[in-house]
Steps between C-alpha positions, in 0.01 A plus 500: 500500500609442861143557618370247246752235613424570866124476434539171311715355780238602754220339295699176464574490874134562582382222268760261642387568858134454403581169330694380804219599736245326280704179504505506881123470516324171461136407536454262794121467464528135392651401836220313676638462852452834680805458725725412206358794302578739787853359521568532127347849491733596787803349324416681178459832686814443714273533804703317763268596788200324342715211375651414840163542677360213289763253627550323831785623719697182424411469129726262308643584160645248257670622183543214252478265801761684708388644833556876509453774758150623411517855636850577374427357155190711443639818655759489221249402231243778543514747216739274306295185434152449362281290276452632147225246427309224675471217249361213705318460833459164674422340836190708578685824426800428725753418226593763242718470192602793290764721353710674760742791496794545733728802464786270601415168326309628196179355356393138541204273570431452870264331742367617837326235712323634806410296811231659718435393860161466674521860624523629142868595512761386250732262685720387213591621153682291243646697208727412214561479131227323309481311173152466359 
């Protein structure tokens, strides 16, 4: 009986981990701006090296209109925040709206609005809660 209970617990844990891993993946193929796609792919994968390489050294971050420290904010976010769906894309692929998960804040609708300079680097990112 103990072996049966142990086996069932192991199966349940395995299925739970698989479900969680599946929910962390999201298809970004519909993102039309290649720089934005690389950034979102990096965010989803918690790939901070790729993420930071896409931004200017003095990139500005605004969270619901409040200026934040870009580097510090995203160093804390990697592995804990991600889109679960992209529902709407506007402004030639620079503005994204979708469902977002934060281990700290929970699940909500969010926007990411990217500003790209002439050199092809992201110079500003506006993020926040969305209603659409």
